[in-house]
N, C-alpha and C positions, 0 to 999 in steps of 0.2 A: 594684768600683771606683767605681760611681756614688755609693754612700753615702760612700765615702772622699773623693771630689771635693767632695761637699756638706758634709762635715765641715770641710774646709779653708775653704770659702766657700759658704754655702748659697744663693747667688743664681744662678738660671738665666736667661740672656738669651734672650728670645723675640723673634726678628727677623722679625716678620710684614711682608711686603712688601719684604724685602731683595732687591736685584738682584745678579746675579753680579759685575758690575763694582764694586759697593760692598763685597763680602764681605771681600776681603783687608784693606783699611784698617780697616774697622770691627772685624773679628776681632782685628787687632793691638791696637787700643785697648782692647777688652774684656779681652783676655788681660793686657795691661799693668796694667789696673786691678785685676785679681785674679779675674776670672771664669774658672771651670774647666768650665762646662757651657754650651754654646751650642746653641740650637734654631732651626731654620729651618722654619716651618710650610709645609706642602705647597701651601697656597693662595697662596704667594708666586710671583713670576715666576721661571721656570726653577729651581725649588728644588733639584733634584738637582745642577745645576751649582754652585750656591752651597755646598751641602754638601761636594762634592768639593774645591772651592777652599779652604774652611776647613780641611778635614782635611789637605790638603797643606801648608797654610801654618803651622798652629799645632802646638806641641809635643804629645807623646803624652799629657801629663798633662791636656790639655784635651779633654773629650769633646764630640763633635759629634753632634747628633741632629736628628730631624725631628718636627715637631708636626702636628696635624690629620691624623694617619694613620688612615685609615678602612677599609682593606681589607688582606687578606693579601698581595695583589699589590704594594701600596705598600711593605710591609715589605721585600720582596725588592729593590725599586728603591732603597730607602734604603740597604740593606746594600751593594748593588752600587756605590753612589755614594761609599761610605766612611763612612756614618753608623753610629753605635754605640748610639744611644738612640732608642727609639720612645715618643713622647708622643701621647696620644690625648685627645680631648674626652669620650670615653665609655669603656666597658669591655667591648666586644664580645669574647666568648670566642674567636672565630675569629682575631681580630687578636692577642689576647694569646698564644694558642698558637703562632701563626706567629712572633711575635717571640722567644718562648722557644726554639722549635725552631732559630731562627737564631742563638742565643746572643747576643742583644742585650739591653741594659738596657731596662727597661720601666716607664713611668710613665703609667698610665691615669687618666682623669678620673673622679672619683666625687663624688656629691652627697648620699649617704645612707650610714648605717652598713652597710646591707644590701649596697649596691654595693661598699663598702670591703672587707668580708669576702669577697665573691665574687671580687674582683680579687686579693686576697692569696692566695686558694686556687688561683688560676691562675698564681701566681708573680710577681706585681708586685713590683718592687724598691722603689719609692716610690709614693705616691698623690698625684695632682694634685687638690687640693680646688678644684673649679670649679663655678660661679663663686663666688669668695671673698666677693664683695660681699653675698651672701645669708647668709653664715655669720658669726655673731658669735664673738669669742674664747671666750665661754662655751660655745658649741656645740662648738667645736674641743676645748676641754678635756674636755667630756663624752665626745666620741668617743674621745679618747686614753685615757680611763679604762677603756674596754671593749675597745679594739683590742689585739692582741698587743703585748707589750712590745717596744720597738725600732721600732715602725711609724713611718715617716717620712711626715709630711703636708706637702705644699707648697701653700699657698694661691696661687691665680692669679686675678688680676682686681682692679684697683683698689688695688694695693699701692704705697705711697709710702714715702719715707724716714721720714715722720712717723708712719705707722701700723704700722710693723713691730713696735715694742716690745710692743704689747698682744697680738699674735699669738705672739711669742716667749715672753712670760710665760705664755701658755696651753699652751706645749709644742711648738710647731712647730719644725722643724729647717731651714727654708729657705723660699724664695719663688720663684715664676715671675714675671718682670718683663716686661711687654709694652709698651704704648704709653707708660708712664711713663719707659721707658728708650730706646725706639726707635720712630720713626714713619717711614714711607716718605718719602724725600727729605731726611732729616736728614744733615748732614755728619758725618764721622768725629769731628771736634772736638766737635760738639754731643753726640754719643753718649758721648764720653770724659768730658765734664763731668758728664753725668747718671750715668754709671757710677761715677765717683769719689764722687759724693754718696751713692749707694746703698751702696757698699762702706764708706764712712766711718760711715754709720748702722749697718750690720751689725756692724762692729767695736765701735762704741760700745755697742751693746745686747747683744752676746754676750760681752763681756769679763768680765762678772760672772756669767755663767750656768755 
């Protein structure tokens, strides 16, 4: 279901710093703009409350997940809160195995082909290419030439509506969007404006792919 959600719209909203009282309104705006995967990093205020509120609020075709998941215990907490996706900055096998055992979708962070192959062998659904700022589209294309067919790479870090095309041309299938989409304290209206700009760029650049 994660790959299917990303096929419809390959943009993942990363809401680092989101507060629970902001979650429903911002979730509504993101869903209306076309986002179908929303991530609340665990270093946000009361992240499990926000995850629960988003899961209650949004339709079933929108996956809710947690980012910056570092331990197997946090995997359990995310699932108990209603989260369905585990996103990690690294690829710790203990966390990967806990997420798979809990039947959750899994997106570990990788920065080398060795890490990518290891994460896939542990059952990763998609790979978070992090930090994307240090990866050129040429590097991404080279990775995809050797990784198993169908591997989904999601660059995270420094992605803007203007630089999406060069990564898409290299073969990526989506992006994780952080501070370019949401920063703590932003209004739902501001997030909506940025979300629409990203979705418009996504549609423009993927219509011919």
